[in-house]
Every structure is written in structure tokens, then in C-alpha cells.
N, C-alpha and C positions, 0 to 999 in steps of 0.2 A: 484556849480551851481550859475549862475548869476541871482539874483532875487532881485527885489525891493519889500519890504514889504508894499505895498500900494495897495488899492483896486480901481479897475476901478469904476468910478462914478456909484453908485447903481441905480440912476434914469435913467441912460442911458442903463444899462443892463436890466432894467425892460422891458419886452415885447420882448426881444431878442429871436431868434430861435436857438434851439440846444438841445443836450442831449448826452447820452452815445453811443459809438460805440464799436463793437467787430470785431476782425479779425479772420475769419474762413477759413481754407484751405480745399477745397472740391475736392475730386478725384472721378470721375465717373468710375466705373468698367465696364468691358465688359458684365457682366451678369445683368447690370442695377442697382446694389446696389451702395451705396456710402460709402466712408471713409471720415470722417470729423475729423479735428484736429485744434488746435489753438496754435499759438506761444505766445499768450498773456495770462498771468495769471490774469491781471487786465483789466478792461474796460478803455476806454479813452473817454473824453468828447470833443465835438466840438460845437462851437456857432457862430452865426453871429450877431455882435454888431450893424450892420447897421440898423436892424429893429427897434432899440430903438431910432433912431434919429428923433426928432420931430420939430426941428427948426434949423436955421443957428447958433444960439448960441450953440446948442448941437454939431454941426459939429466942431465949433471952439474948444470946450472942448475936443472932440475926437482927433483932430489934436495935441493939446497941450500935451495930455496924450501919444500919439504915439511918438511924438518927445522926450519927457522926458524918454521914455523907449528905445529910439534909435531903433525904429522899432522892429525887432524880437530879438534883443540882450538880453534884460532883461525881465524876467518873472514878473508877478504881480498877485494879488488876483482878483478873479471874483466871484460875488454873483450869483449863479444859483437860480433864484427865484422859480423854480419848485422843488428844492431839496437842502435846506440849513439848515435843522434842523435834530437832532437825532430822532425826532418824526414826526408825520404827520404835514403838514404845518398849519392845523387849530388848533393844540393843543399847549399847553405851555410846554416848556422844563422841564423835571424832572430828578433827579439824577439817576433814575433806567430805563431810556429809553433804553440803550444798555448795554449788558454784554460785557465787554472788556477783561476779563480774570478771572483767579482763583488764589487766594493766595497760596503760598507754604511756607510762614514763612521766606523766604529769599529774594525774588525779591521785589524791591522797585519801579521799573520802569514799566509802562504799556503804550502802545500806544493806542490812540483813534481809534475807528473803528465804522463803521455803517454796520449792517447786513441787507441785503435784502432777503426776504423769499417769496417763492411761492410753496405751497404744501410741499413736503418733502425736496425740494432743497433750498439752501441758498448761498449767496455770501457775504463775509466779505470785505468791502472796507476800506482800511486804510485812516485815516483822518489826514493830515499833517498841515492844516491851520485852526485851530479853531479860532473863534472870541473872542478876549480878553473880559473878564467880563461876558461871557455866560456859561462857563464850570461849571457843577455841577457834583460831584463825590460821589459815595456811596460804602460802604463796608459792606457786609452781611446785606443789607437792611437798613442801617443807613447812613444818609447824612453826609459827611465830610465837614470841613471848610477849604477853601483855605487859604494858608499862615500859617495855624496852623497845619493841618493834611497832606496837600499836596501842591505841587507847579505844575504849568502847563507851559510848554514851547510852546508858541503860534506859534513859527516858525517851530516846528517839530511835534506837537501834542502829545508830551511825558509828561505823568504824573509821578511825583516822590513823593512817600509817605515818610513822616518822619519816620514812623514805618511800616515795611513790613506787608501787610495783612497776617493773620494767615492761616495755612494750610487748604485748601479746601473751603475757603469762597469766594463767588462771588464778583467781583469788577465791578461796573457799572458806567455809565456816561451819561450825557445829555449835549448838546451843540449846538451852531450854528457854521457853518463852511463855508469857502470859498474854491474855487477850484484854485489851482496854474496853471496859464495859460501863454501863450505868444501870440503875434500877429502872425498869419500864413500868412502874406503877407509883402512884402517889400515896398509897396506903399499904400497910401490912395488917391483914385481918387474921386474928388467931382466936381460938377458943380452947381452953384447957380441957373441957369435957369432950369436945370433938376430936382434939388431938389424941387424947387418951383412948378414944374409941377407934382410932386408926385413920382418921381423916387428915390428909396432908394439906397444909396451906399452899396456895399458889404464889410464887415469888418470881415474876418474870424479870429476866436480865437480857439486855440487848447490847451488842457490840457498838462502839462509837468510832467514828473516823477521826484520826489525829493528823 
């Protein structure tokens, strides 16, 4: 996967429009009932970075970032200001925010994930791009120490323990994370006159699978 481990300027993504999408195939039957299915196990996020442009200097930074990524060729990190923590946005990250697995006394590697719940249903979202320095990990209700008890690979979201967690104990984590994305357009079209008149350029961004 062609990916640059650099974040789109966070002050430009602030105020952007976007969120998750799902793909559902719906077949209407002759009796009026429906059959619904999805080819996607995971949701996919889309954004419009143009909403965050507030000045011509912002446009210049956007074009510089676009050129450095060679348009759609290279992916990059994106901060989704509405969903960038393992906890609620108003709370502080804690090591027990998310349960990411259960020890078996053998496995040392655990992938970060964030679980979304509503009623009895839930969706576990894999997290591949945690933010360095924000990851906290716990085993059986006790916080672990990075570089002593575990290491974190920020390019994959993989945690590796020095000593495998014991059989049956819960493994938890708290973290900030970015979304791996790419530009979803081959061109950036801007006009100084239009921008000064209040017209906002469209800069589509789409999540990529890693």
C-alpha cells in the first residue's frame, strides 16, 4: 500500500464535512418484502476538506499537500474531529476505554479496535493508525507501561506484549487515532475571485483499506 505517514493539517480538517458510509444491496420482492445484504464487513468514511478552507493561505497549504501526495497516488492520515478518541470526545483517554481482546497465555500481539454500541448490537472497528504517544494499555484492570510491558506499532495499530497476557484476562486500551485516507479527486480547482466571494472548493477525501 502506497502510504505517507503524515497527517493532513489538522486545522484544515477541523470543520470539514463527512462521516461513515455503508453499502447495502436491496432487492424488492414481488410480494412487497425486501431482501437486504451488504458486501462490506467494515464501514468506510468520506469527507470534504474544502469546508475547512478559511483563507487563501489555507488553499496554498492544501495544494502543497495535494502535490506532495501526487494526487490520489499516496494515502495519508486524517483527523476526524468528530471521532478521534477511544472514548467520548469530551473525556480523557484511559487504559480501560476499549476491550481489545482476552489473553490465552500464548498470544502476545493484539490489534487496536474501537467498539460502537447501540442496544444489543455492536460493531468493532479496527484501528490501524493510532497517534504516537497517546496509546494506553491495560491487562486485567492494571495499566501497563509502554516500552517496558508492551510496544505499539503506530503504522498498523498492533500491540506486542513482552509477556503474553494470562489465560482469560481482559486486555484493554485507550488511544487517539487517525483515519487512513487518500484524495478522491485528480484535480484541485480553485478561483481567487470565487473564494473571496464565499464559494468553497470541493476536496473529496475517502478512507482506504490497509
